C-alpha positions in Angstrom: 16.8 2.4 -7.5 18.8 0.3 -10.0 21.6 -0.1 -7.5 19.1 -1.2 -4.8 18.0 -3.9 -7.2 21.6 -4.9 -7.8 22.2 -5.0 -4.1 19.4 -7.6 -3.8 21.0 -9.8 -6.6 24.4 -9.4 -5.1 23.3 -11.0 -1.7 21.4 -13.7 -3.8 24.6 -14.4 -5.5 27.0 -14.1 -2.4 25.5 -15.2 0.9 28.6 -14.1 2.9 27.4 -10.4 3.6 24.6 -7.9 4.1 24.7 -4.5 2.5 23.5 -1.0 3.6 23.4 2.0 1.7 22.3 5.6 2.5 21.7 8.1 -0.3 20.1 11.4 -1.4 18.6 12.7 -4.6 20.1 15.6 -6.5 17.0 16.7 -8.1 13.1 16.0 -7.2 12.3 12.6 -8.6 9.3 10.3 -8.6 9.8 6.6 -7.9 6.9 4.4 -8.8 6.0 1.2 -7.0 6.6 -2.1 -8.9 3.1 -2.3 -9.8 2.4 1.4 -10.8 2.4 2.3 -14.4 4.2 5.2 -16.0 0.9 6.7 -17.4 -0.9 6.1 -14.1 -2.8 9.2 -12.7 -0.4 11.4 -11.0 -0.7 14.8 -9.4 -0.1 17.5 -12.1 2.4 19.3 -9.9 4.7 16.3 -10.4 4.4 15.9 -14.2 7.9 17.6 -14.9 9.8 15.3 -12.5 12.0 12.5 -13.7 10.4 9.1 -12.9 12.1 5.8 -12.0 10.8 2.4 -11.0 11.5 0.7 -7.9 11.8 -3.1 -7.5 9.5 -2.8 -4.5 5.7 -2.3 -4.3 3.7 0.6 -2.8 2.8 4.1 -3.6 4.9 6.7 -5.5 7.5 8.6 -3.6 8.6 12.1 -4.4 12.2 12.2 -3.6 13.2 15.6 -2.7 14.6 16.8 0.5 14.9 13.4 2.2 17.4 10.6 2.9 16.8 7.1 1.3 18.1 4.0 3.2 18.5 0.5 1.6 19.6 -2.8 3.1 19.9 -6.2 1.4 20.3 -9.4 3.4 21.0 -12.9 2.1 18.9 -16.0 2.4 21.1 -17.5 5.4 20.3 -14.2 7.5 18.1 -15.3 10.4 15.5 -12.8 9.5 14.4 -15.0 6.5 12.2 -16.7 8.7 10.4 -13.5 9.7 11.0 -11.1 6.8 8.4 -8.5 8.0 10.4 -8.3 11.3 13.0 -6.4 9.3 10.7 -3.4 9.3 10.6 -3.4 13.0 14.4 -4.0 13.4 15.2 -1.0 11.0 12.5 1.4 12.0 13.1 0.9 15.6 16.6 1.7 15.2 15.6 5.0 13.1 13.1 6.0 15.6 16.0 5.8 18.4 18.2 7.9 16.4 15.6 10.4 15.7 14.8 10.7 19.3 18.5 11.3 20.0 18.5 14.1 17.4 15.4 15.8 18.7 12.4 14.2 16.9 10.0 12.3 19.2 8.3 10.0 17.0 7.0 6.2 16.9 5.6 3.5 14.5 2.0 4.2 13.7 0.9 0.8 15.6 2.3 2.2 18.8 0.1 5.5 18.4 -3.6 6.1 18.6 -5.3 4.2 15.6 -6.3 6.5 12.6 -9.5 6.2 10.9 -9.1 4.4 7.5 -11.7 3.8 5.0 -10.8 0.2 3.7 -13.1 0.8 0.7 -11.4 4.0 -0.3 -8.9 4.3 -3.2 -5.3 4.3 -2.1 -3.6 7.7 -2.8 -1.0 7.8 -5.5 1.7 9.0 -3.2 3.1 6.8 -0.5 3.3 9.6 2.2 -0.5 9.9 1.9 -1.0 6.2 2.6 -1.2 4.6 6.1 0.6 1.4 7.3 0.9 0.2 11.0 4.8 0.0 10.4 5.1 3.5 9.2 7.0 6.1 11.5 5.0 9.1 12.3 5.6 12.3 13.9 2.8 14.5 15.5 0.5 12.3 13.4 2.5 12.7 10.1 4.3 10.0 8.2 7.9 10.7 8.0 9.4 7.3 7.1 8.0 4.4 5.0 9.6 1.5 3.7 8.8 -1.5 1.3 10.5 -4.8 0.4 11.3 -7.3 -2.4 12.3 -10.7 -1.7 14.2 -13.1 -4.2 15.2 -16.6 -3.4 15.1 -16.1 0.4 17.0 -12.9 0.2 15.4 -9.5 1.1 15.8 -6.0 -0.1 14.2 -3.3 2.0 14.5 0.4 1.4 12.7 3.4 2.6 12.3 7.1 2.3 12.9 9.4 5.6 11.2 12.9 4.9 13.5 15.5 6.1 11.5 18.5 5.1 8.5 19.2 2.8 8.9 19.5 -1.1 7.9 22.8 -2.7 5.8 20.5 -4.9 4.0 19.1 -2.2 3.8 21.5 0.8 1.0 19.7 2.4 3.3 16.8 3.4 5.5 17.9 6.3 8.9 16.5 7.1 10.9 16.3 10.4 12.4 19.7 10.3 9.0 21.3 9.5 7.6 19.8 12.6 10.6 20.0 14.9 12.7 23.1 13.9 15.5 22.2 16.4 16.1 18.7 15.0 19.7 18.3 14.3 19.9 16.9 10.9 23.7 16.9 10.7 23.8 14.6 13.7 21.1 12.5 12.3 22.9 12.1 9.1 26.2 10.9 10.6 24.4 8.4 13.2 21.9 7.1 10.7 24.2 4.5 8.7 25.6 2.7 11.7 22.2 2.4 13.2 20.7 0.8 10.2 23.8 -1.5 10.0 23.4 -2.7 13.5 19.6 -3.2 13.0 20.6 -5.4 10.1 23.3 -7.3 12.0 20.7 -8.3 14.6 18.6 -11.3 14.5 14.9 -10.5 15.2 13.6 -7.8 17.5 
């Protein structure tokens, strides 16, 4: 998470390039959204997990059997005029790779609308929240992303849930929903797909 924040500062200081990073976690870790507090109510199953803070907002994420992507674009990038379109660019690219690897999914806004109570408190965990830009598979959220902007530059990162965590078995991942999903191929194709999306102007 600290490296993602440093990526944002790097493209603020050097506008000549964009940066893409793909990584995994070596132990179950909870990342808290920028506005969440360390002592905020959490699921007792997660109390023993290490916690880190993200520079982006949103709900907490249990990083376990997943891939995390991040990308940072400078203020001179054409997407600056429409920063939320970066969600569309990157998520569409990832959806395409997921299809290639055997998981038929879509952005939530392109599926049947789900009933959400606007007066209900948002769940602590991000993957129990709903956003139109989420990527869903069989109705389950498998990819969610968040942004932070600084001096016109944009950092976006997101979590791609490969398999449920033993700590939260009620939240399925791609392999749980599509046992024939080719995770090796997906891991190989993902970096170039995100890089191409970032290199594009606007979807």
